[in-house]
C-alpha positions as CSV (number, residue, x, y, z in Angstrom):
1,M,16.5,-33.7,32.4
2,T,17.5,-37.1,31.1
3,L,17.2,-37.1,27.3
4,S,15.4,-40.1,25.7
5,T,17.2,-42.0,23.0
6,T,14.2,-42.2,20.8
7,G,11.0,-40.3,20.2
8,L,7.8,-40.8,18.2
9,Q,7.5,-39.1,14.8
10,M,4.6,-39.0,12.3
11,R,5.4,-40.0,8.7
12,S,3.4,-39.9,5.5
13,L,4.1,-42.4,2.7
14,I,2.4,-42.8,-0.7
15,K,3.0,-46.2,-2.3
16,A,3.1,-47.0,-6.0
17,S,-0.2,-48.9,-5.5
18,G,-1.9,-45.6,-4.7
19,Q,-2.2,-46.3,-1.0
20,L,-1.3,-43.5,1.5
21,E,0.1,-44.7,4.8
22,L,0.3,-42.6,7.9
23,R,2.1,-44.0,10.9
24,L,3.9,-43.1,14.1
25,V,7.5,-44.5,14.2
26,D,10.2,-44.5,16.8
27,E,13.1,-42.4,15.6
28,P,16.5,-42.1,17.3
29,I,17.3,-38.7,18.7
30,P,20.6,-37.5,17.1
31,T,23.4,-35.8,18.9
32,P,23.3,-32.1,17.9
33,A,26.1,-30.8,15.7
34,A,27.8,-27.6,16.7
35,H,25.1,-25.2,15.4
36,E,22.2,-27.5,16.3
37,V,19.8,-27.9,19.1
38,V,17.5,-30.7,20.2
39,V,14.0,-29.5,21.1
40,R,11.4,-31.4,23.1
41,V,8.4,-30.6,21.0
42,E,5.5,-29.5,23.2
43,A,3.1,-27.9,20.8
44,T,2.7,-28.0,17.0
45,P,-0.4,-26.8,15.0
46,I,-2.2,-28.5,12.1
47,N,-2.1,-25.9,9.3
48,P,-3.7,-26.3,5.9
49,S,-0.2,-26.6,4.4
50,D,0.5,-29.5,6.8
51,I,-2.7,-31.2,5.7
52,G,-1.5,-31.0,2.1
53,L,1.6,-33.0,2.9
54,L,-0.1,-35.3,5.5
55,F,-2.8,-36.6,3.1
56,G,-1.6,-35.6,-0.3
57,A,-4.3,-36.3,-2.9
58,A,-5.8,-39.2,-0.8
59,D,-9.5,-39.5,-0.2
60,I,-9.9,-39.2,3.6
61,G,-13.3,-40.9,3.2
62,T,-11.4,-44.2,2.6
63,R,-9.4,-44.0,5.8
64,V,-8.8,-47.2,7.8
65,R,-6.9,-47.4,11.1
66,S,-4.8,-50.3,12.3
67,G,-1.7,-50.8,14.4
68,S,-1.6,-50.3,18.2
69,A,-2.9,-47.6,20.5
70,T,0.6,-46.0,20.8
71,H,1.8,-46.7,17.2
72,P,-1.3,-46.4,15.0
73,V,-1.3,-46.8,11.2
74,V,-3.9,-45.1,9.0
75,T,-4.3,-46.0,5.3
76,M,-6.2,-44.1,2.6
77,Q,-6.5,-44.4,-1.1
78,V,-5.3,-41.9,-3.7
79,P,-7.8,-41.9,-6.6
80,E,-6.1,-43.2,-9.7
81,R,-6.7,-40.0,-11.7
82,L,-4.7,-38.0,-9.1
83,M,-1.7,-40.3,-8.8
84,K,0.2,-38.5,-11.5
85,S,0.3,-35.4,-9.3
86,M,1.8,-37.5,-6.5
87,Q,4.6,-39.2,-8.5
88,G,7.3,-36.9,-7.0
89,R,6.7,-38.4,-3.5
90,V,5.9,-42.0,-4.2
91,G,8.0,-44.3,-2.0
92,Q,9.2,-41.5,0.3
93,S,8.4,-41.7,4.0
94,L,8.0,-38.0,4.7
95,P,8.0,-36.3,8.2
96,V,5.2,-33.9,8.7
97,G,4.6,-30.6,10.5
98,N,6.0,-27.2,9.4
99,E,6.3,-25.4,12.8
100,G,6.1,-25.9,16.5
101,A,7.5,-24.9,19.9
102,G,9.1,-26.6,22.9
103,T,12.1,-26.7,25.2
104,V,15.7,-27.0,24.1
105,V,17.1,-30.0,25.9
106,A,20.4,-30.4,24.2
107,A,22.7,-28.0,22.3
108,G,25.8,-28.1,20.2
109,A,29.1,-26.4,21.1
110,H,28.5,-23.2,19.2
111,P,27.6,-20.2,21.4
112,A,24.4,-19.5,19.4
113,A,23.2,-23.0,20.2
114,Q,24.3,-23.0,23.8
115,A,22.5,-19.7,24.4
116,L,19.2,-21.5,23.7
117,L,19.7,-24.4,26.1
118,G,16.8,-24.7,28.6
119,K,14.8,-22.1,26.8
120,T,11.3,-22.3,25.3
121,V,11.7,-21.7,21.5
122,A,9.4,-21.5,18.5
123,M,10.8,-23.2,15.4
124,L,10.3,-23.7,11.7
125,G,11.8,-26.5,9.6
126,G,9.5,-29.4,9.0
127,G,9.2,-32.7,10.8
128,M,7.5,-31.1,13.8
129,Y,4.9,-33.8,14.4
130,A,7.4,-35.5,16.6
131,Q,8.4,-35.7,20.3
132,Y,11.9,-34.4,19.6
133,R,13.3,-32.3,16.8
134,C,17.0,-31.6,16.0
135,L,17.6,-28.6,13.9
136,D,19.8,-25.6,13.3
137,A,19.7,-23.0,16.1
138,A,19.1,-20.3,13.4
139,H,15.7,-21.8,12.8
140,C,14.6,-21.1,16.4
141,I,13.3,-18.0,18.1
142,A,13.6,-17.8,21.9
143,L,10.2,-16.9,23.4
144,A,9.6,-14.4,26.1
145,H,9.8,-15.8,29.7
146,D,6.0,-15.5,30.1
147,A,5.2,-17.3,26.7
148,T,4.3,-21.0,26.7
149,A,5.0,-23.5,23.9
150,A,1.3,-23.2,22.9
151,D,1.7,-19.4,22.6
152,G,4.6,-19.9,20.3
153,A,3.6,-22.9,18.3
154,S,2.1,-20.9,15.4
155,S,4.8,-18.2,15.3
156,F,5.8,-18.6,11.7
157,V,3.3,-19.8,9.1
158,N,0.2,-17.6,9.8
159,P,2.0,-14.5,11.3
160,L,4.5,-14.3,8.5
161,T,1.9,-15.1,5.8
162,A,-0.3,-12.2,7.1
163,L,2.6,-9.8,7.3
164,G,3.8,-11.0,3.9
165,M,0.4,-10.1,2.4
166,V,0.6,-6.6,3.8
167,E,4.2,-6.2,2.7
168,T,3.4,-7.4,-0.8
169,M,0.6,-4.9,-0.9
170,R,3.0,-2.1,0.0
171,R,5.8,-3.2,-2.3
172,E,3.5,-3.5,-5.3
173,G,2.0,0.0,-4.8
174,H,-1.5,-0.9,-3.6
175,K,-3.2,0.9,-0.7
176,A,-5.7,-1.7,0.6
177,L,-6.3,-5.4,0.2
178,V,-8.9,-8.2,0.0
179,H,-8.7,-11.5,1.8
180,T,-10.9,-14.6,1.4
181,A,-11.7,-17.3,3.9
182,A,-11.3,-14.3,6.2
183,A,-12.7,-15.8,9.4
184,S,-9.8,-18.2,9.8
185,N,-7.1,-17.8,12.4
186,L,-5.0,-16.2,9.7
187,G,-7.8,-13.9,8.6
188,Q,-8.4,-12.7,12.2
189,M,-4.7,-12.1,12.5
190,L,-4.7,-10.1,9.3
191,N,-7.5,-8.0,10.7
192,R,-5.5,-7.2,13.8
193,I,-2.5,-6.2,11.7
194,C,-4.5,-3.9,9.4
195,Q,-6.3,-2.3,12.3
196,K,-3.0,-1.6,14.1
197,D,-1.3,-0.3,10.9
198,G,-4.3,1.7,9.6
199,I,-4.8,-0.4,6.4
200,A,-8.2,-0.9,4.8
201,L,-9.2,-4.5,4.5
202,V,-12.1,-6.2,2.7
203,N,-12.9,-9.6,4.2
204,I,-14.8,-12.3,2.2
205,V,-16.5,-15.1,4.1
206,R,-19.2,-17.6,3.2
207,K,-21.5,-17.7,6.3
208,P,-23.5,-15.1,8.3
209,E,-21.9,-16.3,11.6
210,Q,-18.5,-15.6,10.1
211,V,-19.6,-12.0,9.3
212,A,-20.7,-11.7,13.0
213,L,-17.3,-13.1,14.2
214,L,-15.3,-10.6,12.2
215,K,-17.5,-7.7,13.0
216,G,-17.1,-8.6,16.6
217,I,-13.3,-8.0,16.4
218,G,-13.7,-4.7,14.7
219,A,-13.7,-5.6,11.0
220,R,-15.5,-2.9,9.0
221,H,-15.8,-4.5,5.5
222,V,-17.1,-8.1,5.5
223,C,-18.8,-9.6,2.4
224,D,-20.7,-12.9,2.5
225,T,-20.6,-15.0,-0.6
226,S,-23.8,-16.8,0.5
227,Q,-25.9,-13.6,0.2
228,P,-27.6,-12.6,-3.1
229,T,-26.1,-9.1,-2.7
230,F,-22.5,-10.4,-2.5
231,M,-21.3,-8.9,-5.8
232,A,-22.9,-5.5,-5.0
233,D,-21.6,-5.6,-1.4
234,L,-18.1,-6.4,-2.6
235,T,-18.1,-3.7,-5.2
236,Q,-19.2,-1.1,-2.7
237,A,-16.5,-2.2,-0.2
238,L,-13.9,-1.8,-3.0
239,V,-15.2,1.7,-3.8
240,E,-14.8,2.7,-0.2
241,T,-11.4,1.1,0.3
242,G,-9.8,1.4,-3.1
243,A,-8.4,-2.2,-2.7
244,T,-6.8,-3.5,-5.9
245,I,-5.0,-6.5,-4.6
246,A,-6.5,-9.7,-3.1
247,F,-5.2,-12.9,-1.5
248,D,-7.4,-15.9,-2.2
249,A,-7.3,-19.0,0.0
250,T,-9.9,-20.9,-1.9
251,G,-8.2,-21.2,-5.3
252,G,-10.9,-23.0,-7.3
253,G,-14.3,-21.9,-8.5
254,A,-15.4,-18.4,-9.6
255,L,-14.3,-16.3,-6.6
256,A,-11.0,-15.0,-7.9
257,G,-12.7,-13.9,-11.1
258,Q,-15.5,-12.3,-9.2
259,I,-13.0,-10.2,-7.2
260,L,-11.4,-9.0,-10.3
261,S,-14.8,-8.1,-11.8
262,C,-15.8,-6.2,-8.7
263,M,-12.5,-4.3,-8.7
264,E,-13.1,-3.2,-12.3
265,A,-16.7,-2.2,-11.4
266,A,-15.5,-0.2,-8.5
267,L,-12.8,1.6,-10.5
268,N,-15.4,2.4,-13.2
269,Q,-17.6,4.1,-10.7
270,T,-15.0,6.7,-10.1
271,A,-13.5,6.8,-13.7
272,T,-13.5,10.2,-15.5
273,V,-12.5,8.9,-18.9
274,Y,-13.9,5.9,-20.8
275,S,-11.6,3.3,-22.2
276,R,-12.7,0.4,-24.4
277,Y,-9.8,-1.6,-22.8
278,G,-11.1,-1.1,-19.2
279,S,-9.4,0.6,-16.3
280,T,-5.7,1.3,-16.5
281,T,-5.3,0.6,-12.8
282,H,-3.7,-2.8,-12.3
283,K,-5.8,-5.3,-10.4
284,Q,-4.1,-8.3,-8.8
285,V,-5.4,-11.6,-7.2
286,Y,-2.9,-14.0,-5.7
287,I,-4.0,-17.5,-4.9
288,Y,-2.2,-18.9,-1.9
289,G,-4.4,-21.9,-0.9
290,G,-6.5,-24.6,-2.3
291,L,-9.6,-24.9,-0.1
292,D,-11.7,-25.3,-3.3
293,V,-10.1,-28.0,-5.5
294,R,-12.2,-27.2,-8.6
295,P,-10.6,-25.4,-11.6
296,T,-10.2,-21.7,-11.3
297,E,-12.9,-20.1,-13.5
298,F,-13.5,-16.5,-14.5
299,S,-15.1,-14.3,-17.2
300,R,-12.8,-11.6,-18.6
301,N,-15.0,-8.6,-18.0
302,F,-12.3,-6.6,-16.1
303,G,-10.3,-5.1,-18.9
304,F,-6.6,-5.8,-19.5
305,A,-4.8,-4.4,-16.5
306,W,-5.0,-7.4,-14.2
307,G,-3.0,-10.3,-12.9
308,L,-3.8,-13.7,-11.5
309,G,-0.9,-15.6,-9.9
310,G,0.3,-17.8,-7.0
311,W,1.8,-16.6,-3.8
312,L,3.7,-18.7,-1.2
313,L,5.4,-17.6,2.0
314,T,8.9,-19.1,1.5
315,P,9.5,-17.6,-2.0
316,F,8.3,-14.3,-0.7
317,L,10.7,-14.3,2.3
318,Q,13.5,-15.2,0.0
319,S,12.6,-12.4,-2.4
320,I,12.8,-9.7,0.2
321,G,16.1,-10.7,1.7
322,E,17.2,-11.9,5.1
323,A,17.4,-8.4,6.7
324,D,13.7,-7.5,5.9
325,A,12.6,-11.0,6.7
326,Q,14.2,-10.7,10.1
327,K,12.3,-7.5,10.7
328,L,9.0,-9.4,10.2
329,R,10.1,-12.1,12.5
330,Q,11.0,-9.6,15.2
331,R,7.6,-8.0,15.0
332,V,6.0,-11.4,15.5
333,S,8.1,-12.0,18.5
334,A,7.2,-8.6,20.0
335,E,3.5,-9.0,19.4
336,L,3.2,-12.8,19.9
337,K,0.5,-12.6,22.6
338,T,-1.5,-9.8,21.0
339,T,-1.6,-9.2,17.3
340,F,-0.3,-12.7,16.4
341,A,-2.1,-14.8,19.1
342,S,-3.6,-18.0,17.8
343,T,-6.5,-20.0,19.3
344,Y,-7.2,-23.7,19.0
345,S,-10.5,-25.6,19.2
346,Q,-8.8,-28.9,20.3
347,H,-5.5,-30.1,21.8
348,I,-4.7,-33.6,20.7
349,S,-1.9,-36.2,21.0
350,L,0.1,-37.6,18.2
351,A,-1.9,-40.8,18.3
352,Q,-5.2,-38.9,18.4
353,A,-4.1,-37.0,15.3
354,L,-4.4,-40.4,13.5
355,D,-7.8,-41.2,14.9
356,P,-10.3,-41.6,12.0
357,D,-12.9,-39.4,13.7
358,V,-10.4,-36.7,14.5
359,I,-9.0,-36.8,10.9
360,A,-12.5,-36.2,9.7
361,A,-12.8,-33.1,11.8
362,Y,-9.5,-31.3,11.1
363,G,-9.4,-32.6,7.5
364,Q,-12.4,-30.3,6.7
365,R,-10.1,-27.3,7.3
366,A,-13.2,-25.5,8.6
367,T,-13.2,-22.1,10.3
368,G,-12.9,-22.5,14.1
369,T,-11.5,-26.0,14.0
370,K,-7.7,-25.3,14.3
371,Y,-6.0,-28.3,16.1
372,L,-2.9,-28.2,18.2
373,I,-0.8,-31.4,18.7
374,T,0.8,-31.9,22.0
375,P,3.3,-34.7,21.3
376,H,4.3,-35.6,24.9
377,I,0.7,-36.0,26.1
378,V,-0.6,-39.5,25.5
379,T,-4.2,-38.5,25.6
380,A,-5.2,-34.8,25.3
């Protein structure tokens, strides 16, 4: 294969004026260093974490497209009140895309890099919304011979996040867990892990059709926030499972506090001794997303043995050490087409990813609308 000298790459820039600019640019393809490989990116997903970098705090309702068909430019406005939170990236043209997969088309002299030449690999390292990506061979995983780039495109963020939640549960001494926004690709993956590993899981969703979706894949405990019986349903599910740790993708609003309240209520149903300070069993909610941008609100009716904190994948992997992190990656590789399979509602090109109508669709981050970018297809 003759390697191109340049390839398209998507970049996100916030200007001092408060204008966000997204554009496709032609970037030279570097010659790989000894430990590096050049990958022809063939599939890369749009994850919520990618959307956070892609749009920042910009209002997607203000989007305007210009440029050409092959090199589009989209501008949006960041509300003035939110510019303070964006100061750290003002003036920086940032590449976007956490993970992806494709074919290794060039490799450095080191044996580890040479061993990947010609293989389809999954990779993590940023800048994946591009036609070519040069990175350290250590950041790539060779896929099985029957796995496509689309199969391996989401091998890192969702699988390792789901496994990380289960591993955190175990390391902190809990026996079951709660997950919100549970009908997502990540939520369905977490259900498959818990079913395979015999772990009780309480799923929280916001629509009846999402209840049906999860029940259809074998989920036992599914609670719908849109129902008037939600709090009672959640408390009963917590009584039955004993779950005392939760991972909340919404972040804002009252949900985190409601989970803590229901955990306390569930523990009180089986308590044999009264305490004015509440249950002595520690209850923990980790916020790992921001689907709800409102402030996090809760009423302290759950005693004193509780915690509310943040959880992110990269710090978690660093905290457990490379050996244990590698064990998680090996499991993903072994179960890529079963436990860790991802589905996509749309396959789009790089240019289509900057179409205002397409942005409106994936920008909602709604369940069932996970998009896959195929950078070498002009129109998907």
